[in-house]
N, C-alpha and C positions, 0 to 999 in steps of 0.2 A: 504493500500500500504506500509506504514511504517512497519507495523507488518510483512508483507511478506518479505521485505528487511532484517529485523532483523533476521528472520528465516534463510534466505539464508546466511547471514553473519556468523551465528553460525554454519551452516552446513559446510561452507568453512573452518572455523577455525578448526572444528573437523577433516576434511579431511587432513588439513596441519599437525595437531598433529599426525594423524595416519601415514602419510608418514614419519614424523620425527621419530616416534617410530620404524618403519620398517628399516629406515636407521641406527639407533643406534644398532639394533639387528645385521645388516650386519657388521657394523664396529667392534663390540665386538666379532663376530664370526671369524674374520680373525686372522690368526697366521702367522707371518713372516716366509718365507722359511728359513731364516738364523738359526732358532731355530730347524729345523727338518731335514735339509739336512745333509747326511753323507759326510765325506772326503772333507770338504769345501776348504781346502788349497791345494788340488791337481789340477794341471793345465792340460789342454788338451794335450793328447799324452804323458804325463809324465809316465815313467816307475816306478812302485812301487813294490818292492819285500819284502817278509818277510825274516828277517835275523835271526829268531829264530824258525826254523822248529823243531817241537816237536816229539820226539821218545818215546812212552810210555814204561814203564817197568812194569813187573808183581809185584803185591803186595799181601800181606796176604789177604785171603778171595776172591781173584780173582778166577773165574772159567775158566779153560783152556781146550780146546779140542786139543788132540794130536792123529794124525792118521798116521800109518806107512804103506807105500806101497813099492813095488819092482816088478821086472820082475817075480820073484817067489813069488806069493802072499801067498802060503802055508807057506813059511818061516816067514811071518809077523804075522800069526794068534796069536801066543803066546804073541805078543807085543801089540795087539789090544784088549786084554781081559780087562774087567773092574774089578778092585779089589782095596782093600785098601781104599784110600781116593778118589777113582773115584766115579762119580755120573752117574747113568743110564740116558742116554740122550734120551731114547725112549719115545714116546708119548702114549704108550699103544697099544694093539692090536698085530697082528702078525708082525714079523720082515721081512722086504723085503730083501732077500739075495743079490739083486743087489745094494741096497743102505743101507748097515748096519749102525747102529748108531755109530757116532764117540765117542770113549772113552773120557769122560769128567772128569776133576780132579779139586778138590778144594785145593787151596794152604793153608796149615795149618798155625798155629800161628808161627811156626819156619821157614816158608818160603819154606817148602818142599812139594813134591807130592810123592806118593808111586806108582812107575811105574813098570809094569810087567817085571820080569826077572832082570831088571837093579836096582831095589830097590828104595831107597829114593834118590830123586834128589832135590837139592836146586835150585829153579828157581826165587825166589823173588829177585827183584833188577836187573834182566836180561831183555834184550829186546827180542822180538819174534825171531829175527834172531839169537841171542846168544843162546837161548834155542834150536832152531832148529839145529844149528851147534854142540852143545854139545851132544845132543841125537844121531845125525847122526854119530858122531865120536865113541860113545860107541857101536853103533849097528854094526859097520863094522866087528867085529869079529863073528857076528852071521848071517848077511845078506849081500849079494853082492849088492853094489850100492843102499843102502836104500834111500827112499824119505820120508822126515819128514814134515808133515803139522801141523803147530801150530797156534792156533787162540784164542784170548781172547773172551770169549763168553758173558760176562756180562759188556761190555763197555757201560756205560751210562752217560749222563749229565743231569742236572736239570736246567730249565729256569723258573725264578720266577719274580714277579713284574708286571710292566706296559707293558705286551705283550698280544697279542691276545689269545694265547693258552698256558698258563703256565702249566708246568708238567715235567715229566722225559722222556727222549728219549734215546732209544737204538741206538748205532752207530755200524753198521756192519763192517766198514772198519778200526776201531781203529784210525781214524783221522778226526777231525772236527775243524773248525775255529769258532771264535765268530760270524762272519757274517752268517755262515751256521747254527749255533745254533739258531740265531734269526729268520732265515728263516724257520726252523722247527717249531718254536713257532708262526709263523704268523706275525713276525716283531713287533716292538714296537708300542704302541698306541701313539696318539698325545700327551698324558700327560707324556710320558717317558722322563726322563732326559738323553738326549743323551751325555751330557758333563761329566757324572759321573756314568758310568756303572761299577758294581763291579763283580769281579770274586773271588770266595772263593775256595781255593785249600787246600786239606789236605795232609800234608807231615809228615810221622812218628808220627802220632797222634796229630799234631799241625796244626791249620788252619792259612793260610796266606791270606791276603786280598789285592787285586790289583784293583786300580781304573783306568778306561780308558775313554778317550774322543773320542767318535765315530764320532765326527764332524771333527776330524783331521786325516790325513794320518799316524800319528805317531803310531797308533794302530798296524800297520803292523810290527813294531819293538818291540812290547811288548813280554815279555817272556811267556805271557798267551794268545797270539793271537790264538795259537793252544790249545784247551782245553784238559785236561787230564781226565782219568777215575774218575768219581764221582765229577767232578767240578760242582760248582753251579754258574750260571750266574744270577745276580740280577739287574733288571732295576728299579731304584728309580723313584717315581713320581716327577714331576716337581713342586716344592713347590710354586714358583711364579705363575705358571699356575693355581694351585688349589686356591690360594688366589684371583687371577684374576677372576676365575670362580665364587667364592663366592660373590665377589664384584659385578660382572656382574648380578648375580641372584637377588641381592638386588636392583640394579638400575632398572633392567627390571621389577621387582615386583612393584616398585614405579610408573614407567611409565604406566604400565598396569592399576594400580589403578586410576591414573589421567585420562587416556583416557577413562576408564570405566565410571567414574563420568560424564565426559563431554558428552559422547555419551548418557548416561541416561538422562541428562538435555535436550540435543537436541531432543531426542525421546519424552519427555514429552511436550516440546514446540510445536513440529510438530503436536502432537495429539490435 
């Protein structure tokens, strides 16, 4: 009878240790919402607006498509030919006359493109609207009411670090925010340091580094809230989280070992 009670006591002790072990795992696995929630200092119904809307300008090595149209399309044909620094935008195979490929130009080291009839045009440093207006003005002596369509073809940003899908992303509309870029990359992982996200921007051959706190609404006032062509968004790992994870793994390993020994002893006694 005493032997049976001893076995039951050991079994009960093993069960309590097992429940304690499971409880510790649950506690260690919890992460406070305060560390992962965005815009924590914004109140309900508060209006938040960005004061630094970004307008991209063309740079050396940008690829630009420029297509001219008008009521008299025959008059536009010479201006839609690809020549000089232009790049054939066709994808191979026959050309569809209903949807001809748009002439595509590479901005050279001096910031120029070689445009049919009009010759060399300096467009580096200009916005899309400025280039459109400049070409439209020059075309007026050749075409009645010309329509100029200008588009940056290779606008891309890169997202690296603690995100679900790091990589480079093409942006079709030349306008993307930090929040939208993180959305494209599948958002930050739980280990991402939301208080210290970095944007690396190249200006005239020099890199500038901007650090942002995504837990605060002040990011909407940042000059890099709107990302520029070739910007790099880097999410650092949360150092304290990594240390905590290592410490947790060590603690869990010790607990597993202890529980394993106790369960082994209980099994031998029962047998």
